[in-house]
MDAnalysis code that builds the backbone (N, CA, C; Angstrom):
import MDAnalysis as mda
import numpy as np

u = mda.Universe.empty(342, n_residues=114, atom_resindex=np.repeat(np.arange(114), 3), trajectory=True)
u.add_TopologyAttr("name", ["N", "CA", "C"] * 114)
u.add_TopologyAttr("resid", np.arange(1, 115))
u.add_TopologyAttr("resname", ["MET", "ASP", "LYS", "ARG", "THR", "GLU", "PRO", "ARG", "ILE", "GLU", "HIS", "ASN", "ILE", "ARG", "PHE", "PHE", "VAL", "HIS", "VAL", "SER", "GLU", "CYS", "GLU", "ALA", "ASP", "PRO", "ASP", "ILE", "VAL", "GLY", "THR", "SER", "VAL", "ALA", "CYS", "GLU", "ALA", "ILE", "ASP", "PHE", "SER", "THR", "ARG", "GLY", "MET", "GLN", "PHE", "LYS", "THR", "GLU", "GLY", "SER", "LEU", "TYR", "PRO", "GLY", "THR", "ARG", "LEU", "ASN", "ILE", "THR", "ILE", "GLY", "ILE", "GLY", "GLU", "PRO", "PHE", "ALA", "MET", "TYR", "LEU", "LEU", "GLN", "GLY", "GLU", "ILE", "ARG", "TRP", "ILE", "ARG", "GLU", "ILE", "ARG", "GLY", "GLU", "GLN", "CYS", "MET", "GLY", "VAL", "LEU", "LEU", "GLU", "PRO", "ALA", "GLU", "GLY", "THR", "ASP", "LEU", "ALA", "LYS", "TRP", "GLU", "GLN", "ASP", "PHE", "LEU", "GLU", "ILE", "PHE", "GLY"])
u.atoms.positions = np.array([
    [-74.379, -16.857, -17.330],
    [-73.021, -17.048, -16.846],
    [-72.106, -17.389, -18.020],
    [-70.994, -16.704, -18.120],
    [-70.020, -16.913, -19.182],
    [-69.152, -18.115, -18.843],
    [-69.151, -19.137, -19.711],
    [-68.378, -20.356, -19.467],
    [-67.096, -20.406, -20.291],
    [-66.738, -19.306, -20.918],
    [-65.543, -19.276, -21.763],
    [-64.295, -19.505, -20.926],
    [-63.398, -20.308, -21.460],
    [-62.139, -20.572, -20.764],
    [-60.984, -19.790, -21.372],
    [-61.228, -19.112, -22.476],
    [-60.186, -18.322, -23.128],
    [-60.815, -17.059, -23.698],
    [-60.025, -16.013, -23.864],
    [-60.589, -14.752, -24.364],
    [-61.040, -14.863, -25.815],
    [-62.070, -14.114, -26.151],
    [-62.555, -14.020, -27.528],
    [-62.078, -12.709, -28.130],
    [-61.816, -12.742, -29.414],
    [-61.380, -11.557, -30.137],
    [-62.461, -11.210, -31.154],
    [-62.996, -10.001, -31.054],
    [-64.039, -9.567, -31.978],
    [-63.458, -9.392, -33.372],
    [-64.162, -9.946, -34.345],
    [-63.738, -9.826, -35.739],
    [-64.928, -10.208, -36.604],
    [-65.363, -9.313, -37.456],
    [-66.529, -9.570, -38.295],
    [-66.100, -9.963, -39.698],
    [-66.391, -11.208, -40.073],
    [-66.204, -11.663, -41.448],
    [-67.405, -12.518, -41.813],
    [-67.649, -12.641, -43.089],
    [-68.737, -13.494, -43.575],
    [-68.143, -14.810, -44.074],
    [-68.901, -15.888, -43.858],
    [-68.471, -17.203, -44.304],
    [-69.690, -18.117, -44.345],
    [-69.507, -19.340, -44.811],
    [-70.580, -20.326, -44.842],
    [-70.223, -21.484, -43.929],
    [-71.256, -22.069, -43.316],
    [-71.087, -23.326, -42.602],
    [-71.892, -24.379, -43.354],
    [-71.402, -25.601, -43.312],
    [-72.059, -26.729, -43.961],
    [-72.539, -27.667, -42.858],
    [-73.825, -27.960, -42.828],
    [-74.401, -28.812, -41.783],
    [-74.046, -30.266, -42.077],
    [-73.302, -30.903, -41.155],
    [-72.914, -32.301, -41.354],
    [-73.772, -33.274, -40.549],
    [-74.319, -32.833, -39.409],
    [-75.213, -33.668, -38.592],
    [-76.199, -32.768, -37.866],
    [-77.470, -33.208, -37.813],
    [-78.470, -32.451, -37.057],
    [-79.611, -33.383, -36.668],
    [-79.612, -33.826, -35.414],
    [-80.682, -34.699, -34.937],
    [-82.014, -33.963, -34.874],
    [-81.997, -32.664, -34.548],
    [-83.236, -31.896, -34.399],
    [-83.974, -31.718, -35.728],
    [-83.250, -31.662, -36.844],
    [-83.859, -31.474, -38.163],
    [-82.970, -32.109, -39.226],
    [-83.095, -33.436, -39.420],
    [-82.239, -34.131, -40.391],
    [-82.351, -33.588, -41.819],
    [-83.435, -32.886, -42.133],
    [-83.601, -32.349, -43.487],
    [-82.584, -31.260, -43.826],
    [-81.956, -30.637, -42.819],
    [-80.981, -29.579, -43.124],
    [-79.559, -30.115, -43.303],
    [-79.349, -31.418, -43.046],
    [-78.025, -32.008, -43.264],
    [-77.671, -31.864, -44.745],
    [-76.472, -31.375, -44.998],
    [-76.009, -31.168, -46.362],
    [-76.225, -29.763, -46.883],
    [-76.910, -28.931, -46.114],
    [-77.140, -27.555, -46.557],
    [-76.009, -26.643, -46.090],
    [-75.857, -25.535, -46.785],
    [-74.901, -24.503, -46.392],
    [-75.674, -23.274, -45.943],
    [-75.168, -22.611, -44.910],
    [-75.843, -21.465, -44.316],
    [-74.853, -20.304, -44.246],
    [-75.266, -19.136, -44.740],
    [-74.430, -17.935, -44.668],
    [-74.395, -17.426, -43.232],
    [-73.208, -17.038, -42.773],
    [-73.013, -16.589, -41.394],
    [-72.143, -15.337, -41.371],
    [-72.230, -14.629, -40.257],
    [-71.342, -13.495, -40.011],
    [-70.731, -13.674, -38.631],
    [-69.416, -13.716, -38.579],
    [-68.717, -13.923, -37.305],
    [-68.881, -12.712, -36.406],
    [-68.956, -12.974, -35.113],
    [-68.972, -11.930, -34.093],
    [-67.625, -11.913, -33.380],
    [-67.180, -13.102, -32.936],
    [-65.869, -13.199, -32.294],
    [-65.318, -14.611, -32.414],
    [-64.016, -14.727, -32.130],
    [-63.292, -15.987, -32.263],
    [-62.410, -16.228, -31.047],
    [-62.118, -17.494, -30.795],
    [-61.036, -17.885, -29.902],
    [-60.346, -19.068, -30.573],
    [-59.317, -19.598, -29.944],
    [-58.639, -20.739, -30.557],
    [-59.526, -21.975, -30.582],
    [-60.493, -22.066, -29.673],
    [-61.326, -23.273, -29.579],
    [-62.810, -23.028, -29.822],
    [-63.170, -21.824, -30.260],
    [-64.582, -21.569, -30.493],
    [-64.824, -20.280, -31.240],
    [-66.093, -20.052, -31.531],
    [-66.487, -18.827, -32.206],
    [-67.947, -18.543, -31.914],
    [-68.319, -17.299, -32.102],
    [-69.705, -16.889, -32.019],
    [-70.035, -16.236, -33.358],
    [-71.179, -16.630, -33.926],
    [-71.591, -16.012, -35.176],
    [-73.097, -15.866, -35.217],
    [-73.563, -15.102, -36.205],
    [-74.998, -14.912, -36.365],
    [-75.404, -15.321, -37.766],
    [-76.681, -15.696, -37.883],
    [-77.231, -16.121, -39.160],
    [-78.731, -15.904, -39.146],
    [-79.301, -15.796, -40.314],
    [-80.751, -15.709, -40.419],
    [-81.360, -17.089, -40.597],
    [-80.533, -18.099, -40.849],
    [-81.012, -19.459, -41.033],
    [-81.366, -20.118, -39.712],
    [-82.077, -21.230, -39.792],
    [-82.479, -21.964, -38.589],
    [-81.514, -23.112, -38.328],
    [-80.783, -23.008, -37.241],
    [-79.897, -24.072, -36.793],
    [-80.255, -24.403, -35.352],
    [-79.702, -25.490, -34.824],
    [-80.111, -25.993, -33.515],
    [-78.895, -26.375, -32.674],
    [-79.008, -26.255, -31.350],
    [-77.935, -26.759, -30.485],
    [-77.699, -28.243, -30.775],
    [-76.439, -28.633, -30.748],
    [-76.075, -30.016, -31.039],
    [-75.769, -30.268, -32.503],
    [-76.083, -29.306, -33.368],
    [-75.793, -29.452, -34.796],
    [-74.285, -29.420, -35.006],
    [-73.797, -30.342, -35.827],
    [-72.373, -30.390, -36.152],
    [-72.164, -29.708, -37.501],
    [-71.103, -28.898, -37.556],
    [-70.840, -28.064, -38.722],
    [-69.437, -28.270, -39.263],
    [-69.310, -28.190, -40.574],
    [-68.021, -28.016, -41.227],
    [-67.939, -26.533, -41.572],
    [-66.853, -25.896, -41.184],
    [-66.712, -24.449, -41.292],
    [-65.459, -24.148, -42.102],
    [-65.605, -23.360, -43.151],
    [-64.451, -22.929, -43.933],
    [-64.328, -21.419, -43.790],
    [-63.184, -20.984, -43.278],
    [-62.947, -19.561, -43.054],
    [-61.697, -19.145, -43.817],
    [-61.831, -18.095, -44.596],
    [-60.690, -17.480, -45.262],
    [-60.379, -16.177, -44.553],
    [-59.173, -16.069, -44.021],
    [-58.841, -14.908, -43.188],
    [-57.332, -14.743, -43.119],
    [-56.903, -13.586, -42.685],
    [-55.491, -13.364, -42.387],
    [-54.750, -12.619, -43.471],
    [-53.541, -12.219, -43.102],
    [-52.650, -11.513, -44.009],
    [-51.257, -12.092, -43.810],
    [-50.762, -12.989, -44.649],
    [-51.341, -13.344, -45.932],
    [-52.598, -14.204, -45.756],
    [-53.476, -14.135, -46.744],
    [-54.751, -14.833, -46.728],
    [-54.531, -16.340, -46.638],
    [-55.299, -17.005, -45.778],
    [-55.230, -18.461, -45.645],
    [-56.634, -19.003, -45.425],
    [-56.853, -20.233, -45.862],
    [-58.135, -20.915, -45.668],
    [-57.970, -21.948, -44.557],
    [-58.985, -22.038, -43.703],
    [-58.994, -22.995, -42.597],
    [-60.277, -23.803, -42.659],
    [-60.144, -25.125, -42.705],
    [-61.289, -26.021, -42.622],
    [-61.395, -26.477, -41.174],
    [-62.502, -26.136, -40.528],
    [-62.706, -26.436, -39.113],
    [-63.992, -27.233, -38.948],
    [-64.116, -27.895, -37.812],
    [-65.329, -28.644, -37.497],
    [-65.750, -28.283, -36.086],
    [-67.051, -28.157, -35.868],
    [-67.510, -27.795, -34.536],
    [-68.951, -28.175, -34.294],
    [-69.371, -27.945, -33.057],
    [-70.738, -28.239, -32.632],
    [-71.362, -26.981, -32.042],
    [-72.595, -26.695, -32.437],
    [-73.321, -25.569, -31.856],
    [-73.671, -25.927, -30.420],
    [-73.205, -25.121, -29.479],
    [-73.440, -25.380, -28.058],
    [-74.624, -24.602, -27.512],
    [-74.883, -23.416, -28.060],
    [-76.015, -22.609, -27.601],
    [-76.466, -21.687, -28.720],
    [-77.726, -21.259, -28.627],
    [-78.298, -20.301, -29.574],
    [-79.128, -19.301, -28.782],
    [-78.964, -18.016, -29.127],
    [-79.755, -16.943, -28.519],
    [-80.207, -15.996, -29.621],
    [-81.399, -15.453, -29.477],
    [-81.846, -14.433, -30.418],
    [-81.444, -13.067, -29.882],
    [-80.725, -12.320, -30.707],
    [-80.288, -10.971, -30.349],
    [-80.685, -10.044, -31.491],
    [-81.558, -9.097, -31.211],
    [-82.052, -8.139, -32.209],
    [-82.549, -8.831, -33.478],
    [-83.316, -9.887, -33.303],
    [-83.934, -10.573, -34.428],
    [-83.029, -11.512, -35.198],
    [-81.794, -11.687, -34.746],
    [-80.864, -12.588, -35.430],
    [-80.479, -13.731, -34.501],
    [-80.310, -14.915, -35.086],
    [-79.849, -16.053, -34.306],
    [-78.349, -15.939, -34.105],
    [-77.925, -15.844, -32.853],
    [-76.503, -15.843, -32.518],
    [-76.195, -17.172, -31.857],
    [-75.078, -17.770, -32.223],
    [-74.763, -19.090, -31.687],
    [-73.297, -19.216, -31.340],
    [-73.053, -20.051, -30.347],
    [-71.701, -20.358, -29.926],
    [-71.319, -21.732, -30.414],
    [-70.153, -21.832, -31.022],
    [-69.673, -23.091, -31.585],
    [-68.368, -23.476, -30.913],
    [-68.305, -24.704, -30.440],
    [-67.079, -25.271, -29.896],
    [-66.364, -25.995, -31.021],
    [-65.146, -25.556, -31.343],
    [-64.353, -26.219, -32.377],
    [-63.802, -27.520, -31.820],
    [-63.790, -28.560, -32.670],
    [-63.367, -29.887, -32.226],
    [-62.292, -30.434, -33.148],
    [-61.330, -31.147, -32.578],
    [-60.319, -31.778, -33.429],
    [-60.955, -32.900, -34.249],
    [-60.596, -32.972, -35.508],
    [-61.098, -34.027, -36.380],
    [-60.097, -34.230, -37.507],
    [-60.005, -35.452, -37.964],
    [-59.091, -35.771, -39.052],
    [-59.455, -34.961, -40.296],
    [-58.449, -34.425, -40.953],
    [-58.663, -33.675, -42.179],
    [-59.026, -32.216, -41.976],
    [-59.008, -31.739, -40.719],
    [-59.303, -30.323, -40.472],
    [-58.010, -29.568, -40.168],
    [-58.135, -28.255, -40.105],
    [-56.984, -27.380, -39.875],
    [-56.966, -26.798, -38.470],
    [-57.556, -27.487, -37.491],
    [-57.636, -26.927, -36.146],
    [-56.252, -26.652, -35.560],
    [-55.307, -27.555, -35.728],
    [-53.963, -27.334, -35.177],
    [-53.321, -26.097, -35.813],
    [-53.475, -25.935, -37.117],
    [-52.933, -24.751, -37.802],
    [-53.671, -23.494, -37.343],
    [-54.992, -23.564, -37.170],
    [-55.791, -22.438, -36.663],
    [-55.262, -21.999, -35.301],
    [-55.052, -22.959, -34.404],
    [-54.543, -22.638, -33.066],
    [-53.150, -22.022, -33.145],
    [-52.308, -22.577, -34.013],
    [-50.934, -22.086, -34.166],
    [-50.907, -20.667, -34.736],
    [-51.773, -20.383, -35.703],
    [-51.776, -19.092, -36.396],
    [-52.639, -18.035, -35.717],
    [-53.403, -18.409, -34.687],
    [-54.444, -17.538, -34.135],
    [-53.938, -16.150, -33.750],
    [-52.881, -16.077, -32.964],
    [-52.390, -14.769, -32.516],
    [-51.859, -13.933, -33.673],
    [-51.282, -14.601, -34.659],
    [-50.794, -13.878, -35.835],
    [-51.966, -13.314, -36.643],
    [-53.046, -14.083, -36.757],
    [-54.222, -13.634, -37.504],
    [-54.882, -12.451, -36.813],
    [-55.094, -12.572, -35.505],
    [-55.902, -11.602, -34.778],
    [-55.089, -10.633, -33.926],
    [-53.768, -10.829, -33.851],
    [-52.934, -9.990, -32.998],
    [-52.669, -8.610, -33.529],
])
């Protein structure tokens, strides 16, 4: 069942996530993992990776995108993980946090993806 409350826009870009918290495997805290985006919304994203991550893991996400190019520092939590064609696909809920660009991301979203 799809629990999305807003539409997702397909867009494939590569970026890294930095693991800030992980109760399931504390040894991965502080590591960076290469990812490829599948789709985005103002409050979430879906991406795939070959690395091992877990639901509940908190991530710092830096995305460079748009025309003109802009960098966005975002924070989120992995809500679900599914294997699709041998790759880990995961859904991340973006969360407001001090020092992040979530408000700017939400403001610029339609301009970036429209």
